[in-house]
C-alpha positions as CSV (number, residue, x, y, z in Angstrom):
1,M,-33.8,11.6,1.9
2,F,-31.7,13.3,4.6
3,V,-28.6,11.6,3.2
4,A,-29.4,12.7,-0.3
5,M,-29.8,16.3,0.8
6,L,-26.5,16.1,2.6
7,Y,-24.8,14.9,-0.5
8,V,-26.3,17.6,-2.7
9,A,-25.3,20.3,-0.2
10,T,-21.8,19.1,0.4
11,G,-20.9,16.9,-2.6
12,K,-19.1,14.5,-0.2
13,T,-19.6,10.8,-1.1
14,S,-18.6,9.8,2.5
15,W,-22.0,11.0,3.7
16,V,-23.7,8.6,1.3
17,L,-21.6,5.7,2.6
18,I,-22.2,6.6,6.2
19,G,-25.9,6.9,5.5
20,L,-26.1,3.5,3.8
21,V,-24.3,1.8,6.7
22,L,-26.6,3.4,9.2
23,V,-29.7,2.4,7.2
24,A,-28.5,-1.2,6.9
25,S,-27.7,-1.3,10.7
26,G,-31.1,0.2,11.6
27,A,-32.9,-2.3,9.3
28,F,-31.0,-5.2,10.8
29,L,-31.7,-4.0,14.4
30,A,-35.4,-3.4,13.7
31,S,-35.8,-6.8,12.1
32,R,-34.4,-8.3,15.4
33,V,-36.3,-6.1,17.9
34,L,-39.7,-5.3,16.2
35,P,-42.0,-8.3,15.4
36,Y,-43.7,-6.4,12.6
37,V,-40.5,-5.6,10.8
38,N,-39.3,-9.2,11.4
39,G,-42.4,-10.5,9.7
40,R,-41.8,-8.3,6.7
41,F,-38.2,-9.7,6.4
42,A,-39.6,-13.2,6.8
43,N,-42.1,-12.6,4.0
44,W,-39.3,-11.2,1.8
45,L,-36.8,-14.0,2.4
46,H,-39.2,-17.0,2.5
47,A,-42.0,-15.7,0.3
48,F,-42.8,-19.0,-1.4
49,D,-42.7,-21.1,1.8
50,P,-46.3,-22.5,2.2
51,E,-46.2,-21.8,6.0
52,V,-45.3,-18.2,5.4
53,I,-47.9,-17.8,2.7
54,E,-50.8,-19.1,4.8
55,R,-50.2,-17.4,8.1
56,D,-51.9,-14.1,9.0
57,G,-49.9,-11.2,7.6
58,G,-47.9,-13.6,5.5
59,S,-46.6,-13.4,1.9
60,Y,-49.8,-14.4,0.1
61,Q,-50.2,-10.9,-1.3
62,L,-46.5,-10.8,-2.4
63,V,-46.7,-14.2,-4.1
64,Q,-50.0,-13.3,-5.9
65,G,-48.4,-10.1,-7.2
66,I,-45.4,-12.0,-8.5
67,F,-47.7,-14.5,-10.2
68,G,-49.6,-11.6,-11.8
69,L,-46.4,-10.1,-13.1
70,S,-45.3,-13.4,-14.6
71,H,-48.8,-13.9,-16.2
72,G,-48.4,-10.6,-18.0
73,G,-45.3,-11.7,-19.8
74,L,-43.7,-9.4,-22.3
75,F,-46.7,-7.5,-23.7
76,G,-49.4,-8.1,-21.1
77,T,-52.9,-9.4,-21.3
78,G,-54.3,-6.0,-22.4
79,L,-56.0,-3.2,-20.4
80,G,-59.0,-4.6,-18.5
81,Q,-58.2,-8.2,-19.6
82,G,-56.1,-9.2,-16.5
83,R,-57.2,-10.4,-13.1
84,P,-55.6,-8.0,-10.6
85,Y,-58.5,-8.5,-8.2
86,I,-56.9,-11.9,-7.2
87,T,-54.1,-9.9,-5.5
88,P,-55.3,-8.1,-2.3
89,L,-55.1,-4.3,-2.4
90,S,-54.3,-4.3,-6.1
91,Q,-55.6,-0.8,-6.5
92,S,-53.1,0.7,-4.0
93,D,-50.1,-1.2,-2.6
94,Y,-50.0,-3.6,-5.5
95,I,-50.9,-1.3,-8.5
96,V,-47.5,-2.1,-10.1
97,P,-48.1,-5.9,-10.4
98,S,-51.6,-5.1,-11.7
99,L,-50.2,-2.9,-14.4
100,G,-47.5,-5.4,-15.1
101,E,-50.1,-8.1,-15.7
102,E,-52.1,-6.0,-18.1
103,L,-49.4,-4.0,-19.9
104,G,-46.6,-6.5,-19.6
105,L,-42.9,-5.9,-19.2
106,V,-42.8,-3.4,-22.0
107,G,-45.6,-1.3,-20.5
108,L,-44.1,-1.5,-17.1
109,F,-40.7,-0.3,-18.4
110,A,-42.5,2.6,-20.2
111,I,-44.0,3.7,-16.9
112,L,-40.7,3.4,-15.1
113,A,-39.1,5.4,-17.9
114,L,-41.6,8.2,-17.3
115,Y,-40.7,8.2,-13.7
116,M,-37.0,8.4,-14.6
117,V,-37.7,11.3,-17.0
118,F,-39.6,13.1,-14.2
119,T,-36.8,12.6,-11.7
120,S,-34.1,13.6,-14.1
121,R,-35.9,16.8,-15.1
122,G,-36.5,17.7,-11.4
123,I,-32.8,17.2,-10.6
124,R,-31.9,19.3,-13.7
125,I,-34.2,22.1,-12.4
126,G,-32.4,21.9,-9.1
127,L,-29.0,22.1,-10.6
128,A,-30.0,25.0,-12.8
129,G,-31.2,27.1,-9.8
130,Q,-29.3,30.1,-8.6
131,D,-30.0,30.0,-4.9
132,D,-29.1,27.1,-2.6
133,F,-32.6,26.7,-1.2
134,G,-34.2,26.2,-4.6
135,K,-31.5,23.7,-5.6
136,L,-32.0,21.6,-2.4
137,L,-35.8,21.9,-2.7
138,A,-36.0,20.7,-6.3
139,T,-33.5,18.0,-5.8
140,G,-35.1,16.8,-2.6
141,F,-38.5,16.6,-4.2
142,S,-37.2,14.7,-7.2
143,F,-35.4,12.2,-5.0
144,T,-38.6,11.7,-2.9
145,I,-40.5,10.6,-6.0
146,A,-37.6,8.3,-7.1
147,L,-37.3,6.8,-3.7
148,Q,-41.0,6.0,-3.5
149,V,-40.9,4.3,-6.9
150,F,-37.8,2.3,-5.9
151,I,-39.2,1.2,-2.6
152,M,-42.6,0.1,-4.1
153,V,-41.2,-1.6,-7.3
154,G,-38.4,-3.2,-5.3
155,G,-40.9,-4.4,-2.7
156,V,-43.4,-6.1,-5.0
157,T,-40.6,-7.7,-7.0
158,R,-38.7,-9.0,-3.9
159,V,-35.6,-6.8,-4.4
160,I,-36.1,-5.4,-0.9
161,P,-38.7,-6.0,1.9
162,L,-42.1,-4.6,1.2
163,T,-43.2,-1.4,2.9
164,G,-46.5,0.4,3.0
165,L,-45.7,3.3,0.7
166,T,-47.9,4.2,-2.3
167,T,-46.7,4.4,-5.9
168,P,-46.7,8.1,-6.9
169,F,-49.6,9.2,-9.2
170,L,-50.9,5.6,-9.6
171,A,-52.0,4.1,-6.3
172,A,-55.3,5.0,-4.8
173,G,-54.6,7.2,-1.8
174,G,-55.9,10.7,-1.4
175,S,-53.2,12.3,0.8
176,S,-50.4,10.7,-1.2
177,L,-51.8,11.9,-4.5
178,I,-52.3,15.5,-3.2
179,A,-48.8,15.5,-1.8
180,N,-47.2,14.3,-5.1
181,W,-49.1,16.9,-7.1
182,I,-47.9,19.6,-4.6
183,I,-44.4,18.4,-5.4
184,V,-45.1,18.9,-9.1
185,A,-46.4,22.4,-8.5
186,F,-43.3,23.3,-6.6
187,L,-41.0,21.9,-9.3
188,L,-43.0,23.9,-12.0
189,R,-42.7,27.1,-9.9
190,I,-38.9,26.6,-9.4
191,S,-38.5,25.8,-13.1
192,D,-40.4,29.0,-14.0
193,A,-38.2,31.1,-11.8
194,V,-35.1,29.6,-13.4
195,R,-36.3,30.2,-16.9
196,S,-37.4,33.8,-16.2
197,R,-34.2,34.9,-14.4
198,P,-32.1,37.5,-16.3
199,R,-29.3,36.0,-18.3
200,V,-25.8,37.1,-17.5
201,V,-24.1,38.7,-20.6
202,I,-20.3,38.7,-20.6
203,G,-19.0,41.5,-22.8
């Protein structure tokens, strides 16, 4: 998020490249030094290894979520017709595979499209703002939502290692839900300020 804000403030792509290199370096170092992070990487890289599945803190949850997604197919089993309870924490960390099982690939793409619309509208609000603070605030909030979705969807589909974030507006989590609705309130307030500002007339 810090790197994204730097890019919005300066417009320099070099900050993004430097940030990505630092993130990759930090992730590699953490996977070597911290046992917990190393375990997450092992679950990601060797998810279907029986030994990894069966150990404590292993990839059982990840594998069950992937099987749930595959069971949903293209159009899903129907709302309430799936078996998300087979995957641990299906109501919070693994809400995306649960929805993918019952709504299918089409329904999951529809949900992701709604997130994309939300993010794009938030960025548009930021770019339309007059003051720098409003621009950075709206853009930062929009990127926060997009980053959460990417990390969670990427984690449960084995694109990236899984983390403990919640999926915005979907997962059970009181503090996360309140924080995300506060973000919505701020974006609406900034949008209202942009719409109500006097228009410049050039004669």
